[in-house]
BABA-407228 format. One line per field, with one value per atom (N, C-alpha, C): residue number from 1; residue in one letter; atom name; z, x, y. Coordinates in steps of 0.2 Angstrom, whole numbers, plus 5000, padded with zeros to 4 digits. Layout:
k NUM	... $
r A	... $
a CA	... $
z Z	... $
x X	... $
y Y	... $
***
This chain:
k 1	1	1	2	2	2	3	3	3	4	4	4	5	5	5	6	6	6	7	7	7	8	8	8	9	9	9	10	10	10	11	11	11	12	12	12	13	13	13	14	14	14	15	15	15	16	16	16	17	17	17	18	18	18	19	19	19	20	20	20	21	21	21	22	22	22	23	23	23	24	24	24	25	25	25	26	26	26	27	27	27	28	28	28	29	29	29	30	30	30	31	31	31	32	32	32	33	33	33	34	34	34	35	35	35	36	36	36	37	37	37	38	38	38	39	39	39	40	40	40	41	41	41	42	42	42	43	43	43	44	44	44	45	45	45	46	46	46	47	47	47	48	48	48	49	49	49	50	50	50	51	51	51	52	52	52	53	53	53	54	54	54	55	55	55	56	56	56	57	57	57	58	58	58	59	59	59	60	60	60	61	61	61	62	62	62	63	63	63	64	64	64	65	65	65	66	66	66	67	67	67	68	68	68	69	69	69	70	70	70	71	71	71	72	72	72	73	73	73	74	74	74	75	75	75	76	76	76	77	77	77	78	78	78	79	79	79	80	80	80	81	81	81	82	82	82	83	83	83	84	84	84	85	85	85	86	86	86	87	87	87	88	88	88	89	89	89	90	90	90	91	91	91	92	92	92	93	93	93	94	94	94	95	95	95	96	96	96	97	97	97	98	98	98	99	99	99	100	100	100	101	101	101	102	102	102	103	103	103	104	104	104	105	105	105	106	106	106	107	107	107	108	108	108	109	109	109	110	110	110	111	111	111	112	112	112	113	113	113	114	114	114	115	115	115	116	116	116	117	117	117	118	118	118	119	119	119	120	120	120	121	121	121	122	122	122	123	123	123	124	124	124	125	125	125	126	126	126	127	127	127	128	128	128	129	129	129	130	130	130	131	131	131	132	132	132	133	133	133	134	134	134	135	135	135	136	136	136	137	137	137	138	138	138	139	139	139	140	140	140	141	141	141	142	142	142	143	143	143	144	144	144	145	145	145	146	146	146	147	147	147	148	148	148	149	149	149	150	150	150	151	151	151	152	152	152	153	153	153	154	154	154	155	155	155	156	156	156	157	157	157	158	158	158	159	159	159	160	160	160	161	161	161	162	162	162	163	163	163	164	164	164	165	165	165	166	166	166	167	167	167	168	168	168	169	169	169	170	170	170	171	171	171	172	172	172	173	173	173	174	174	174	175	175	175	176	176	176	177	177	177	178	178	178	179	179	179	180	180	180	181	181	181	182	182	182	183	183	183	184	184	184	185	185	185	186	186	186	187	187	187	188	188	188	189	189	189	190	190	190	191	191	191	192	192	192	193	193	193	194	194	194	195	195	195	196	196	196	197	197	197	198	198	198	199	199	199	200	200	200	201	201	201	202	202	202	203	203	203	204	204	204 $
r M	M	M	N	N	N	P	P	P	Q	Q	Q	A	A	A	S	S	S	A	A	A	V	V	V	T	T	T	D	D	D	D	D	D	R	R	R	S	S	S	V	V	V	P	P	P	S	S	S	K	K	K	N	N	N	I	I	I	D	D	D	L	L	L	H	H	H	Y	Y	Y	A	A	A	H	H	H	C	C	C	S	S	S	R	R	R	N	N	N	L	L	L	E	E	E	R	R	R	C	C	C	K	K	K	H	H	H	C	C	C	G	G	G	D	D	D	M	M	M	V	V	V	P	P	P	K	K	K	R	R	R	H	H	H	A	A	A	K	K	K	E	E	E	H	H	H	Y	Y	Y	L	L	L	Y	Y	Y	T	T	T	H	H	H	A	A	A	S	S	S	V	V	V	S	S	S	C	C	C	S	S	S	L	L	L	C	C	C	S	S	S	E	E	E	T	T	T	M	M	M	E	E	E	R	R	R	V	V	V	I	I	I	L	L	L	A	A	A	V	V	V	H	H	H	R	R	R	G	G	G	E	E	E	N	N	N	C	C	C	P	P	P	Q	Q	Q	R	R	R	I	I	I	V	V	V	T	T	T	C	C	C	K	K	K	F	F	F	C	C	C	E	E	E	F	F	F	P	P	P	L	L	L	P	P	P	A	A	A	I	I	I	D	D	D	L	L	L	L	L	L	E	E	E	H	H	H	Q	Q	Q	E	E	E	V	V	V	C	C	C	G	G	G	N	N	N	R	R	R	T	T	T	E	E	E	L	L	L	C	C	C	H	H	H	L	L	L	C	C	C	R	R	R	R	R	R	Y	Y	Y	I	I	I	R	R	R	L	L	L	R	R	R	E	E	E	R	R	R	N	N	N	D	D	D	H	H	H	E	E	E	A	A	A	S	S	S	C	C	C	N	N	N	G	G	G	V	V	V	S	S	S	Y	Y	Y	N	N	N	S	S	S	V	V	V	G	G	G	V	V	V	S	S	S	D	D	D	N	N	N	T	T	T	V	V	V	T	T	T	T	T	T	S	S	S	R	R	R	R	R	R	D	D	D	D	D	D	A	A	A	R	R	R	A	A	A	A	A	A	E	E	E	R	R	R	E	E	E	E	E	E	G	G	G	G	G	G	G	G	G	E	E	E	R	R	R	R	R	R	P	P	P	P	P	P	E	E	E	E	E	E	V	V	V	S	S	S	Q	Q	Q	R	R	R	R	R	R	V	V	V	L	L	L	F	F	F	T	T	T	I	I	I	A	A	A	I	I	I	T	T	T	G	G	G	I	I	I	A	A	A	V	V	V	L	L	L	L	L	L	G	G	G	S	S	S	L	L	L	F	F	F	F	F	F	Q	Q	Q	R	R	R	K	K	K	T	T	T	G	G	G	N	N	N	S	S	S	E	E	E	M	M	M	H	H	H $
a N	CA	C	N	CA	C	N	CA	C	N	CA	C	N	CA	C	N	CA	C	N	CA	C	N	CA	C	N	CA	C	N	CA	C	N	CA	C	N	CA	C	N	CA	C	N	CA	C	N	CA	C	N	CA	C	N	CA	C	N	CA	C	N	CA	C	N	CA	C	N	CA	C	N	CA	C	N	CA	C	N	CA	C	N	CA	C	N	CA	C	N	CA	C	N	CA	C	N	CA	C	N	CA	C	N	CA	C	N	CA	C	N	CA	C	N	CA	C	N	CA	C	N	CA	C	N	CA	C	N	CA	C	N	CA	C	N	CA	C	N	CA	C	N	CA	C	N	CA	C	N	CA	C	N	CA	C	N	CA	C	N	CA	C	N	CA	C	N	CA	C	N	CA	C	N	CA	C	N	CA	C	N	CA	C	N	CA	C	N	CA	C	N	CA	C	N	CA	C	N	CA	C	N	CA	C	N	CA	C	N	CA	C	N	CA	C	N	CA	C	N	CA	C	N	CA	C	N	CA	C	N	CA	C	N	CA	C	N	CA	C	N	CA	C	N	CA	C	N	CA	C	N	CA	C	N	CA	C	N	CA	C	N	CA	C	N	CA	C	N	CA	C	N	CA	C	N	CA	C	N	CA	C	N	CA	C	N	CA	C	N	CA	C	N	CA	C	N	CA	C	N	CA	C	N	CA	C	N	CA	C	N	CA	C	N	CA	C	N	CA	C	N	CA	C	N	CA	C	N	CA	C	N	CA	C	N	CA	C	N	CA	C	N	CA	C	N	CA	C	N	CA	C	N	CA	C	N	CA	C	N	CA	C	N	CA	C	N	CA	C	N	CA	C	N	CA	C	N	CA	C	N	CA	C	N	CA	C	N	CA	C	N	CA	C	N	CA	C	N	CA	C	N	CA	C	N	CA	C	N	CA	C	N	CA	C	N	CA	C	N	CA	C	N	CA	C	N	CA	C	N	CA	C	N	CA	C	N	CA	C	N	CA	C	N	CA	C	N	CA	C	N	CA	C	N	CA	C	N	CA	C	N	CA	C	N	CA	C	N	CA	C	N	CA	C	N	CA	C	N	CA	C	N	CA	C	N	CA	C	N	CA	C	N	CA	C	N	CA	C	N	CA	C	N	CA	C	N	CA	C	N	CA	C	N	CA	C	N	CA	C	N	CA	C	N	CA	C	N	CA	C	N	CA	C	N	CA	C	N	CA	C	N	CA	C	N	CA	C	N	CA	C	N	CA	C	N	CA	C	N	CA	C	N	CA	C	N	CA	C	N	CA	C	N	CA	C	N	CA	C	N	CA	C	N	CA	C	N	CA	C	N	CA	C	N	CA	C	N	CA	C	N	CA	C	N	CA	C	N	CA	C	N	CA	C	N	CA	C	N	CA	C	N	CA	C	N	CA	C	N	CA	C	N	CA	C	N	CA	C	N	CA	C	N	CA	C	N	CA	C	N	CA	C	N	CA	C	N	CA	C	N	CA	C	N	CA	C	N	CA	C	N	CA	C	N	CA	C	N	CA	C	N	CA	C	N	CA	C	N	CA	C	N	CA	C	N	CA	C	N	CA	C	N	CA	C	N	CA	C	N	CA	C $
z 5000	5000	5000	4996	4995	5001	5005	5011	5010	5003	5002	4997	4998	4993	4992	4986	4985	4986	4990	4991	4985	4984	4978	4977	4983	4982	4981	4985	4984	4981	4979	4975	4979	4986	4990	4992	4993	4995	5003	5005	5013	5014	5020	5022	5021	5019	5018	5024	5030	5036	5037	5034	5036	5030	5025	5019	5020	5024	5025	5029	5034	5038	5034	5030	5026	5021	5018	5013	5016	5022	5025	5026	5028	5030	5023	5018	5012	5009	5009	5007	5011	5017	5021	5021	5019	5019	5013	5008	5001	4996	4990	4984	4978	4973	4967	4963	4961	4957	4950	4947	4941	4935	4937	4932	4931	4937	4936	4939	4942	4945	4952	4955	4961	4967	4972	4978	4982	4984	4988	4994	4999	5005	5003	5005	5003	5006	5011	5014	5010	5006	5002	4995	4993	4986	4982	4985	4982	4981	4986	4985	4980	4980	4975	4968	4967	4960	4958	4963	4962	4961	4964	4964	4958	4956	4951	4944	4944	4938	4936	4940	4938	4932	4927	4921	4923	4920	4921	4914	4914	4908	4909	4904	4904	4903	4908	4907	4901	4898	4893	4886	4885	4878	4879	4885	4886	4884	4883	4882	4889	4888	4894	4895	4901	4903	4910	4912	4919	4923	4929	4933	4934	4935	4936	4931	4925	4919	4918	4921	4920	4920	4926	4926	4921	4919	4913	4907	4906	4900	4899	4905	4905	4904	4907	4906	4900	4897	4891	4884	4885	4879	4877	4881	4880	4874	4868	4863	4865	4870	4872	4878	4880	4885	4882	4887	4885	4884	4879	4878	4875	4875	4872	4866	4861	4855	4857	4854	4856	4852	4848	4845	4848	4850	4852	4859	4862	4869	4870	4864	4865	4867	4872	4874	4870	4868	4864	4865	4863	4863	4859	4862	4859	4852	4851	4844	4839	4841	4836	4835	4839	4840	4834	4830	4824	4819	4817	4812	4814	4820	4823	4822	4824	4824	4816	4812	4805	4802	4804	4802	4806	4812	4817	4816	4814	4813	4807	4802	4796	4796	4802	4803	4804	4802	4802	4807	4810	4814	4812	4813	4811	4816	4813	4818	4818	4825	4826	4825	4824	4823	4815	4811	4804	4800	4803	4800	4794	4795	4791	4794	4790	4793	4793	4799	4800	4802	4799	4801	4808	4812	4819	4819	4815	4815	4814	4811	4810	4815	4820	4824	4828	4831	4836	4832	4826	4822	4820	4818	4815	4821	4827	4832	4834	4834	4835	4830	4824	4819	4817	4819	4816	4819	4815	4818	4817	4816	4815	4809	4804	4798	4793	4791	4786	4779	4775	4768	4765	4765	4762	4764	4770	4773	4770	4767	4764	4757	4753	4746	4742	4745	4741	4739	4732	4729	4733	4732	4736	4733	4726	4723	4726	4727	4730	4737	4741	4748	4748	4744	4743	4741	4736	4734	4739	4742	4748	4753	4756	4761	4760	4753	4751	4751	4749	4748	4755	4760	4767	4770	4769	4772	4769	4763	4760	4763	4764	4766	4774	4777	4784	4785	4780	4780	4778	4773	4772	4777	4781	4786	4792	4794	4800	4799	4793	4792	4789	4785	4782	4776	4775	4770	4763	4757	4751	4748	4744	4741	4735	4735	4730	4723	4717	4711	4709	4705	4703	4700	4696	4692	4697	4702	4707	4711	4712	4716	4711	4704	4700	4699	4698	4697	4703	4709	4715	4715	4713	4713	4708	4702	4697	4699	4702	4705	4711	4715	4720	4717	4712	4709	4706	4702	4699	4704	4710	4715	4718	4719	4722	4718	4711	4706	4705	4705	4705	4711	4717	4723	4722	4720	4719	4714	4709	4703	4706	4710	4713	4718	4722	4727	4724	4718	4715	4711	4709	4705	4710	4716	4721	4723	4724	4727	4722	4715	4710	4709	4710	4709	4715	4721	4727	4726	4724	4723	4718	4712	4707	4709	4713	4716	4721	4725	4729	4725	4720	4715	4712	4710	4707	4712	4718	4723	4725	4724	4726	4719 $
x 5004	5000	5004	5003	5007	5006	5011	5011	5009	5010	5008	5002	4997	4992	4990	4987	4986	4978	4977	4971	4967	4961	4958	4957	4956	4955	4960	4966	4972	4978	4978	4984	4990	4989	4995	4996	5002	5003	5003	4999	4999	4999	5001	5001	4995	4995	4988	4984	4987	4983	4979	4982	4978	4974	4973	4970	4963	4959	4952	4951	4955	4955	4956	4962	4964	4958	4956	4950	4944	4943	4937	4938	4945	4946	4946	4949	4949	4942	4938	4931	4927	4929	4925	4928	4934	4937	4939	4940	4943	4939	4940	4936	4941	4940	4944	4941	4945	4943	4942	4936	4934	4938	4941	4945	4952	4955	4963	4964	4959	4960	4964	4966	4969	4964	4967	4962	4963	4957	4957	4952	4954	4949	4942	4937	4930	4928	4931	4929	4932	4937	4941	4940	4935	4934	4931	4927	4925	4930	4935	4940	4945	4946	4951	4948	4942	4939	4940	4938	4938	4945	4950	4956	4961	4958	4962	4959	4952	4949	4944	4942	4936	4939	4934	4936	4937	4942	4943	4945	4945	4947	4953	4957	4963	4961	4964	4962	4965	4970	4974	4971	4969	4967	4960	4957	4950	4949	4954	4954	4952	4947	4945	4949	4951	4955	4954	4957	4957	4962	4959	4963	4971	4972	4978	4983	4981	4986	4986	4982	4982	4989	4992	4999	5004	5004	5008	5006	5000	4997	4999	4998	5000	5008	5012	5019	5022	5019	5022	5018	5012	5008	5003	5001	4996	4999	4995	4997	4997	4994	4994	4999	5003	5008	5013	5016	5021	5028	5031	5038	5042	5048	5052	5056	5057	5061	5068	5071	5078	5083	5081	5085	5085	5079	5078	5075	5073	5070	5064	5060	5054	5049	5044	5039	5033	5031	5025	5021	5015	5012	5015	5015	5019	5016	5010	5007	5010	5013	5016	5023	5026	5034	5037	5035	5038	5038	5033	5032	5037	5037	5041	5048	5051	5058	5060	5055	5057	5059	5056	5058	5063	5063	5068	5075	5075	5081	5085	5081	5084	5087	5086	5089	5097	5101	5108	5111	5117	5121	5128	5132	5139	5143	5147	5152	5158	5160	5165	5172	5172	5179	5181	5176	5177	5174	5170	5167	5162	5159	5153	5147	5141	5135	5132	5130	5128	5121	5117	5111	5110	5105	5105	5104	5101	5100	5107	5112	5118	5123	5121	5126	5130	5127	5131	5136	5134	5139	5144	5143	5148	5153	5150	5155	5159	5157	5161	5167	5166	5171	5174	5172	5175	5182	5187	5194	5196	5191	5192	5196	5197	5201	5196	5198	5194	5194	5191	5191	5198	5200	5207	5212	5213	5218	5218	5213	5212	5212	5214	5215	5209	5204	5198	5199	5198	5199	5195	5198	5194	5187	5187	5180	5175	5177	5173	5171	5176	5174	5169	5171	5166	5159	5159	5152	5148	5152	5149	5146	5151	5149	5143	5143	5138	5131	5131	5125	5123	5128	5126	5123	5126	5123	5116	5115	5109	5103	5105	5101	5099	5104	5103	5098	5099	5095	5088	5087	5080	5076	5080	5077	5076	5080	5080	5075	5076	5072	5065	5065	5059	5056	5060	5058	5061	5058	5060	5065	5069	5074	5071	5072	5069	5072	5069	5072	5077	5082	5087	5084	5079	5076	5073	5070	5067	5072	5078	5083	5087	5088	5091	5086	5080	5075	5075	5076	5076	5082	5088	5094	5094	5091	5091	5087	5081	5076	5080	5083	5087	5093	5096	5101	5098	5093	5090	5087	5085	5082	5088	5094	5099	5102	5102	5105	5101	5094	5089	5090	5091	5092	5098	5104	5110	5110	5106	5106	5102	5096	5092	5096	5100	5104	5109	5112	5117	5115	5109	5106	5104	5101	5100	5106	5111	5117	5120	5120	5123	5119	5112	5108	5109	5110	5112	5118	5123	5130	5130	5126	5125	5122	5117	5113	5118	5122	5126	5132	5134	5139	5136	5130	5127	5126	5124	5123	5130	5135	5142	5144 $
y 4994	5000	5006	5011	5017	5021	5023	5027	5034	5036	5043	5043	5047	5048	5055	5057	5064	5065	5071	5073	5075	5074	5075	5083	5086	5093	5098	5097	5101	5099	5092	5089	5089	5089	5089	5081	5079	5072	5072	5068	5067	5059	5058	5051	5047	5041	5037	5037	5036	5036	5042	5048	5054	5057	5053	5055	5057	5053	5054	5060	5061	5067	5074	5073	5079	5080	5075	5076	5080	5078	5081	5088	5090	5096	5101	5098	5102	5103	5098	5099	5104	5104	5109	5116	5117	5124	5127	5122	5125	5123	5127	5126	5128	5124	5125	5131	5136	5142	5139	5141	5139	5142	5148	5152	5149	5148	5147	5140	5137	5130	5130	5135	5135	5134	5131	5130	5136	5139	5145	5143	5147	5146	5148	5145	5147	5154	5156	5162	5168	5166	5171	5170	5166	5165	5171	5175	5181	5186	5187	5192	5189	5183	5180	5181	5181	5182	5190	5194	5201	5204	5201	5204	5200	5195	5191	5191	5189	5187	5192	5196	5201	5205	5207	5210	5218	5221	5228	5231	5237	5241	5245	5244	5248	5256	5260	5267	5271	5267	5271	5269	5262	5260	5257	5257	5254	5247	5243	5236	5232	5227	5224	5217	5216	5210	5208	5202	5201	5205	5207	5211	5209	5202	5200	5201	5203	5204	5212	5216	5223	5226	5225	5228	5226	5220	5218	5221	5222	5225	5232	5236	5243	5244	5239	5240	5238	5233	5230	5230	5229	5228	5233	5238	5243	5247	5248	5252	5260	5262	5269	5270	5265	5267	5271	5275	5280	5277	5278	5276	5282	5281	5286	5284	5289	5287	5286	5281	5280	5284	5289	5293	5300	5303	5309	5309	5304	5303	5307	5308	5311	5306	5308	5303	5303	5297	5297	5290	5289	5283	5277	5271	5266	5264	5266	5264	5269	5275	5279	5279	5274	5274	5272	5267	5264	5270	5273	5278	5284	5286	5292	5290	5284	5282	5281	5280	5279	5286	5291	5298	5300	5300	5302	5299	5293	5289	5292	5295	5297	5304	5307	5314	5313	5318	5318	5322	5320	5324	5324	5330	5330	5326	5322	5318	5323	5324	5329	5326	5320	5316	5316	5314	5314	5319	5323	5329	5327	5321	5319	5319	5320	5320	5312	5310	5303	5302	5298	5297	5294	5296	5294	5287	5283	5276	5273	5276	5273	5276	5280	5283	5279	5274	5269	5265	5262	5259	5263	5269	5274	5276	5277	5279	5273	5267	5261	5260	5262	5261	5267	5273	5280	5280	5282	5283	5290	5294	5301	5303	5299	5301	5304	5310	5314	5311	5313	5311	5312	5318	5319	5315	5313	5309	5301	5299	5293	5293	5298	5299	5300	5303	5305	5312	5314	5320	5326	5332	5338	5339	5338	5338	5334	5327	5322	5324	5326	5328	5334	5339	5345	5343	5339	5337	5333	5329	5324	5329	5333	5337	5342	5344	5349	5345	5339	5335	5333	5332	5330	5336	5342	5348	5350	5349	5350	5346	5339	5334	5336	5339	5341	5347	5351	5357	5356	5351	5349	5346	5341	5337	5342	5346	5350	5356	5360	5366	5364	5359	5357	5362	5367	5371	5369	5372	5370	5376	5374	5379	5382	5389	5393	5391	5391	5390	5395	5394	5399	5405	5404	5409	5414	5412	5417	5421	5417	5421	5426	5424	5429	5435	5434	5440	5444	5441	5446	5450	5447	5450	5456	5455	5460	5466	5464	5469	5473	5470	5473	5478	5476	5480	5486	5485	5491	5496	5493	5498	5502	5499	5502	5507	5505	5510	5516	5515	5521	5526	5523	5527	5531	5528	5531	5537	5536	5541	5547	5545	5551	5555	5551	5555	5559	5556	5560	5566	5566	5571	5577	5575	5580	5584	5580	5583	5588	5586	5590	5596	5596	5602	5607	5604	5608	5611	5608	5611	5616	5615	5620	5627	5626	5632	5636	5633	5636	5640	5637	5641	5647	5647	5653	5658	5656	5662	5665	5662	5665	5669 $
***
């Protein structure tokens, strides 16, 4: 005969000689939860349900769930929980994080070692491998360096400023108008000065 036997109610192993007494005790004082299968004291069954299995709504996203998983939901799964961008540390809802980081990670910053503009998403890898050598010291032509830096600078201006560059024709027209205006003012002032000087000469 097996000296140990399992009580039907709480799955604990107890000596066979005590099984009847233990079974009577469990049946009188414990009951199995219908939701999780745990044995809980009958006098605390209601509290066990309210604090573990009762349905609650997340205050951030309004999703309904058991109370026992609410804390995990808010900390790890809720789409409206506040997280921070790994590039700019700006706080925003988790549901918007992917789209934000896609844009934010493409912004550029100047590396003060090699003087190149590096995308933020590539910054960590660049810092780990950057040896501070500029383009010129590795045999790249000045024209290539100038072009590359100019392109990087333009890209940075577009991303940071968000404005559009004016067409060359518009810039040229404005310069011509500005030049004509300055010339006209100069001619007018010269004419007035000449007339005033002539009048003074006639008086003498």
